[in-house]
N, C-alpha and C positions, 0 to 999 in steps of 0.2 A: 504494500500500500504506500503510495506516494503522499508525503505530508510536507507542509510548508513550515519552516522554522524561522522565527523572527528573533534576531538578537540586536544588541545595541549597535553593532557594526554593520550587520548585513542581513539579507533575507535570501534564503536558499531552500532547495528542495532535497529531501532525503527519502530513501526507501525504508519503510518500517515493516516488521513482520505482522503487525496488527494495527488497528486504529490507534491514533495518539491517545484518545480518551481511554480505551480499554487498557493500554499499556500503563497509563497513569493510575487507573483504578487498581491494577495489579502491583503497583509499586515498581515497575520495570523501566519506565521511561527515562528517569534521571540517569540511571547507570548506563542505559543503552546509548544515550547521547554523550556519555563521558563528561558529564558536568562536574566541575570541581566541587568538593565538599566544603565550600567557603561561604555558605549563605546564599549562593546563587539560586534564584527561584525559577521553576519550570511550571508554567501554567498552560492550560488550553483555553483560548479565548476565541470564540467564533470559529472554531475548527482549526485554528492555527496554534502551533506550539510557540509560546512566547517565553524566551529566556531573558531574565533580567538580572543585573548584578545585585549583590547584597546591598541592602539599604545603607546610605551614608549615616555618619554618626548623628547629625542633627535630626535626620529622619527618624532614626531609632529612638532618639531621646524624647521626641514628641509622643511616641507610642508608650514609652515608659511612664511619662508624666500622666497620661490619661489613665493608665493602669493603676498608678498610685492613688489617684483621686477616687477611682472606683473602690479600691481597697480601703481607703480611709472611711468611705461611706459605710462599708461593711463593719469596720471596727467601731464606728460611732453608733451604728444601729445593727445589732446582730440579726435582725429580721430582714435586712437588706439582701436581696436575693441575686444581685447581678455580679458577674465575674467577667474578667477579660482574658482572652487567649491571643497570643501572637504567633505568627508563623504556621498556623493550622490550615490544612487544606480544606476547601469547601467544594463539595461535589454537587454540581448542577445536573442531576440525573436526567431530567427531561431534555435538556439542551445538549447533553454530553459535553459540558464545559467543566473546567476545573480551575478555580481561582485560589490564590493565597492572599487574602486580605492582610493589611498591616495589623489590624485588630479585629476580633470578633467579640461582641458583648453577648453573653448568654445567661440564661437562668441557671442557678446553681444545681437545681434538681435535674435539668437537662444534661448538664455536664456529668453528673453522677450516673445517669442512665447510659450515656455514651461510654463512660469508663466501664460500667458493668458489662456491656456487650463487646468491649474491646474493639471499637470501631477504628478503622484505619483513617477515615476521613469523616468530617461532619457533613450533614446534608443541610440544605438551605433553610428548612423549616425549624432548625435548631437555633438559628441566629436571630436575635432581636435587633441588633444593630451591627453594621460593618463600618470600618474606618479605613480610608485610604489616604495616604500622604503622597502627593505627587512627586515624581522624580523627573529630571530633564529627559531621560531616555524614553519614558513611556507615559507621560502625563495624559496624552490623548486617549489612552485606554481607560482612564479613570473618570474622565469628564463626560457630560452629556454629549450625544453625537452631533456631528455637523450634518449638513444636507447630504454630503458625499458619503457619510457613514451612518445613515439612518438605520436605527435598530441594532447598531453594533456597539461593542465595548461593555465594560463592567457596569456602567450606570444602567444601561438597558437590561443587562443580565440580572442585576440585583432587583430591579423593578419587576421583571418577569417572574422572578422567584418569590415575589411578594415579601421581601425582607422589609420589616416595618420602617427602619431608619437607615439612611446611608449618610455618614459624615465624611465629606470630602474636604481635605485640607490642602489647598492649592498654593504651593510655595513659589510658583512662577512669579518673578518680579513684575510681570505685566498683569498679573491677576491679584496675588496676595490677598486671598479671600478664603474664608471657611464657610461652607454651606451644609446645612442639615436638610436632607431631602426626606420627605415622608409621604404617606398615602400612595403606596405603590399600586399601579394599575397594570395587571397582567396582560390585558388585551392590547394595550398600546405600548407595552414595554417602556413605561415612563412613570416617573414620580410626579404627582399632581400638585405637591406643595413644597415650598422651600423657605428657609430662613437663613440669612447670611450675616456674617460678622467680618470686620476687617481684622488683620493681624494686630494684636495688642488689646483687642476687646475681649470681654469674658463671654465664653459660650455658655448658653443655658440649655441643657438637655431637658426636655419635658418629661413628665411622668410617663411610664413607670420608672425610667432610669433616674431622672430627677437629680442631676448634679450640675455644678458650675465648674467650668474649666478655664482658668486664666491663660491667656496667650501672650503675656507681656514679653516673654523671652523668645518667642517664635520669630524667625527671620526668613526672608525669601532666600532663594538660592544665591550663591555668590556669582 
């Protein structure tokens, strides 16, 4: 089976023994492509294999700060049920897509169920919110589609999967904006509502997650 591989440097075609999605599900794709074990991500987006470099330090730091805020909410209120996972694969079974969001916010009971059954990857209905922090190499994959890419990219995939919230942190100097998308519509592959903040403002995540995230130290790309 011929598949398209997209990397930061190039786009080329390779022959695979099975579909990219099936090899990803079986945990074989990363090794077959000889991807270094350095945090490089291998995703299936709209049928293409997308290979992205490991996140930069400032990129990872934002994820850590959000995770710490969710953790502090749990410490303050033991009944607070939300947890963060980073680097976990998300299986879009119906679309045969495979994403690795920067963060997934999940219910603690759902995490326990996933652990109980020893799941290799999470499925989309287990996620309450996904977070993506844009990088120069692949920011277009995280954003709403353009006219040329209608129905394509992660924004559409998350909406089709009806994930309740998508927090997009766009560090492109030309954008420098944080947007929380909500009310996913499966039929149109789109989110019907959004709320935005500039870098430096405090993000307010609505209930049920219900936390505030300061962004004073977040900076655009160099």
